[in-house]
C-alpha positions in Angstrom: 48.1 60.2 3.9 50.1 62.2 6.0 53.8 61.5 6.5 55.7 61.3 9.6 57.6 65.0 8.2 54.1 66.6 7.9 52.5 65.2 11.1 55.7 66.1 13.2 55.6 69.6 11.9 51.7 69.6 12.7 52.4 68.6 16.1 55.1 71.2 16.7 52.8 74.1 15.5 50.1 73.2 17.5 52.5 72.8 20.6 54.0 76.5 19.5 50.2 77.7 19.4 49.4 76.5 22.9 53.1 78.1 24.1 51.3 81.7 23.2 53.3 82.0 19.7 50.7 83.4 17.3 53.0 82.0 14.0 55.2 79.0 13.4 56.7 78.4 10.1 59.4 75.8 9.1 61.9 76.1 6.6 64.6 73.6 5.3 68.1 74.6 6.7 70.6 75.6 4.3 72.9 78.9 3.4 71.4 82.1 2.6 72.3 82.1 -0.7 70.4 85.9 -1.5 71.4 87.3 1.8 75.1 86.7 1.7 76.0 89.7 -0.4 73.4 92.1 1.2 75.2 91.4 4.7 78.6 91.8 2.9 77.8 95.0 1.7 75.6 96.1 4.8 79.2 95.5 7.0 81.5 97.0 4.1 79.1 100.4 4.6 79.6 100.4 8.4 76.1 100.5 8.6 76.2 98.4 12.2 78.1 101.2 13.7 80.0 99.6 17.0 78.1 96.5 16.7 81.2 94.7 16.2 79.6 91.5 16.9 77.8 91.7 13.6 81.2 91.3 12.0 81.8 88.0 13.4 80.9 84.4 12.6 79.9 85.7 9.2 79.8 82.1 7.9 77.6 80.9 10.7 75.1 83.7 10.0 74.5 82.5 6.6 74.3 78.6 7.3 72.7 77.2 10.4 74.1 74.0 9.8 77.5 75.3 11.3 75.7 76.2 14.1 73.9 73.0 14.7 75.7 69.9 13.0 73.4 68.0 11.1 70.6 70.5 11.2 67.7 70.0 8.9 65.0 72.3 10.0 64.6 76.2 11.3 61.5 76.5 13.3 60.8 80.3 12.9 58.1 81.7 15.7 56.7 84.8 16.3 55.5 86.3 20.0 53.0 89.4 19.9 54.3 92.1 22.3 51.7 95.2 21.0 49.9 96.9 23.6 48.0 99.9 23.8 49.2 101.1 27.2 51.1 104.3 26.9 53.3 106.2 29.2 50.7 108.8 30.9 53.2 111.8 30.9 53.3 112.8 27.1 56.6 114.6 27.9 58.4 112.1 29.6 61.1 110.6 28.0 60.0 107.7 25.8 60.4 103.8 26.4 59.8 101.5 23.7 56.9 99.4 24.1 59.0 95.9 23.9 60.8 97.1 27.2 57.6 97.7 29.4 57.6 94.2 30.8 59.9 91.3 31.4 63.0 90.9 29.4 61.6 89.1 26.0 64.7 86.9 26.0 63.7 85.4 29.4 60.2 85.1 28.1 60.7 83.4 24.9 63.9 81.2 26.3 61.7 79.4 28.1 59.0 78.9 25.5 61.5 77.6 23.3 63.1 75.2 25.5 59.3 74.1 26.5 58.8 73.4 23.1 62.3 71.6 22.4 61.3 69.4 25.5 57.8 68.7 23.6 59.4 68.0 20.6 62.0 65.4 22.4 59.2 63.6 24.2 57.1 63.2 21.5 59.2 62.3 18.8 62.5 61.2 20.1 66.3 62.1 20.3 66.2 65.1 18.5 69.4 67.5 18.6 68.8 71.3 18.5 69.4 74.8 19.6 67.3 77.7 20.9 68.0 81.1 19.7 66.2 84.6 20.6 68.3 87.5 19.1 71.4 86.4 21.4 73.7 84.5 18.1 74.3 84.7 14.8 71.2 83.8 13.3 69.5 86.1 10.5 65.9 86.0 12.2 64.0 87.9 9.7 65.2 85.8 6.8 64.5 82.5 8.2 60.9 84.2 9.0 60.3 85.2 5.7 61.8 81.7 4.3 59.3 80.0 6.8 56.4 81.7 5.2 55.6 84.5 8.3 55.7 87.5 6.8 58.1 90.1 4.5 60.7 92.4 5.3 59.4 95.8 4.9 61.1 99.2 4.0 62.0 99.8 7.6 63.6 96.4 7.4 61.2 95.0 10.2 59.4 91.7 9.5 55.5 92.5 8.6 52.9 89.9 9.1 49.5 90.4 7.2 47.8 89.1 10.1 49.4 91.1 13.1 51.9 94.3 11.9 55.1 94.1 13.0 54.9 94.2 17.0 56.2 91.0 17.9 59.4 89.4 18.4 61.2 86.1 16.2 62.7 83.6 17.8 64.2 80.1 16.0 64.6 76.2 17.0 67.4 74.8 15.0 66.9 70.8 14.9 68.4 68.0 13.0 64.8 66.6 12.5 63.5 66.5 8.7 59.9 68.2 8.5 57.7 69.4 5.8 58.4 73.0 5.1 56.2 76.0 4.5 56.2 78.1 1.3 58.4 81.1 1.7 56.9 84.5 1.9 57.3 85.6 -1.9 55.1 89.3 -1.7 56.0 92.6 -0.9 52.9 94.6 0.7 54.6 97.9 1.0 53.9 99.1 -2.3 54.8 102.9 -2.3 54.3 104.0 1.3 57.3 105.4 2.6 55.9 106.6 5.9 58.3 104.8 7.9 61.4 106.4 5.8 59.2 109.9 6.2 59.1 109.5 9.7 62.6 108.5 10.9 64.0 111.8 12.7 67.7 110.8 12.0 67.1 109.4 8.5 68.2 105.7 9.6 66.5 104.3 6.7 69.1 105.3 4.2 67.0 103.5 1.3 64.0 101.3 1.2 64.6 97.9 3.0 68.2 99.2 4.4 68.5 100.7 7.8 71.7 102.2 8.5 71.9 100.8 12.1 74.6 103.8 13.3 71.8 106.4 13.0 68.9 104.4 14.2 67.1 105.6 17.8 67.5 101.9 19.1 71.1 101.9 18.2 71.9 105.1 19.5 70.1 104.6 23.0 70.9 100.6 23.4 74.0 99.6 21.4 76.3 102.4 21.4 78.4 102.2 24.2 80.4 105.4 23.5 78.7 109.0 23.6 76.0 109.9 21.3 77.4 112.0 18.5 76.2 115.5 18.6 75.0 115.3 15.0 71.7 113.7 16.5 71.1 116.5 19.2 67.3 117.5 18.6 66.6 114.5 16.5 66.1 111.9 19.1 62.2 112.5 19.4 62.4 112.5 23.4 63.4 108.7 23.2 65.6 107.2 25.8 65.4 103.3 25.2 64.6 102.2 21.7 62.2 103.6 19.4 59.0 102.8 17.7 58.5 105.3 15.2 58.7 103.5 12.2 56.4 100.7 13.3 53.9 103.3 14.6 53.3 104.8 11.6 53.2 101.7 9.3 50.1 101.1 8.0 49.9 97.3 8.6 49.9 97.9 12.4 46.5 99.0 12.5 45.9 95.0 12.7 48.5 94.8 15.6 46.1 93.3 18.4 47.1 93.2 22.4 49.2 90.9 23.7 48.2 88.0 25.9 51.9 87.7 27.7 51.2 88.3 31.3 55.0 88.6 31.5 54.9 91.8 29.2 52.4 93.5 31.0 54.2 96.8 32.2 56.4 97.1 35.3 54.9 98.5 38.3 55.0 102.4 38.4 56.5 102.5 34.6 53.7 104.0 32.8 52.6 106.9 35.5 56.5 107.9 35.8 56.5 111.6 35.1 59.0 113.9 33.0 60.4 114.7 36.1 60.7 111.3 37.9 62.7 109.5 34.6 64.9 112.6 34.1 66.0 112.6 37.6 66.0 108.8 38.4 68.4 107.5 40.8 69.8 104.4 40.7 68.1 102.7 43.4 64.6 103.7 41.8 66.1 102.3 38.1 66.9 98.8 39.6 63.6 98.6 41.3 61.6 99.9 38.3 63.7 98.0 35.7 64.2 94.8 37.6 64.3 91.5 34.8 63.3 94.6 31.8 65.4 94.9 28.8 66.0 98.5 29.9 68.7 96.7 32.2 70.9 96.3 28.9 71.7 100.1 28.6 72.8 99.7 32.9 72.0 102.8 34.7 74.8 104.7 33.4 73.6 104.2 29.7 70.2 105.4 30.5 71.5 108.7 32.6 73.3 109.4 29.3 70.6 109.5 27.4 68.7 111.3 29.6 71.2 113.7 29.8 71.6 113.9 26.0 67.8 114.8 25.6 68.3 117.5 28.6 71.1 119.3 26.3 68.7 119.7 23.7 65.6 121.0 25.7 
């Protein structure tokens, strides 16, 4: 006989699927005991570079009940963004697949609010918050606890069903639900393709990424000049980097997303090397309107382009 907590969980998962999420798992809101020493060591090694915000709210990162008083459940959701479309000019400065369309923060927040509204309308007065990569939530740890997949050697969460080209998001709510089994197995085996392929040696050791060496960090998070030590090692990336995912064998299971908002912005994929290299602020605003690329601002993208030009 189904309990309220199990029927509620099934109802929430069905609605998550209807909203476009390909996976939804639920974990009990509790202190992340295993992750605490790992996070502390990672910060001590300055692997977060200039991402000072990673040092903030240490306790909240490890305990969702400090973010949502009375929290009982962490609902982890995965939204596919994989595309087989590519930039037409093979010599054009490269932009990560996830930034081809509308900024994922906007798209996913809308879906999360819709799911939270659904919960309130169908279950009752439930308190909760939605999180998309913008608060002290360890999304990969929660996704693993919720049974969505395992953290690979490149630190990305990997799903046996879809690979790793997907976004993670969470709803933390004060409702008791049926909880999924944590994902226990590691299916990376002896493979080291991501480690071997990284041109900046950012994967310092298996499962540990030195964020301060990651091309995504260097082209997006880093606000100062890119260190000269990385000249000739950026592999022509100007926003983000897909290398460690492109070489991952599990991404042979990736399927093209069906999210309209993630369709490439008009004119983006056919921009030539010259057009991107000589982009003006007006063109930047037009092509990247509503895109995650706006995070770098025009000045940041220009800095990245200039850095590549210096190494040509």
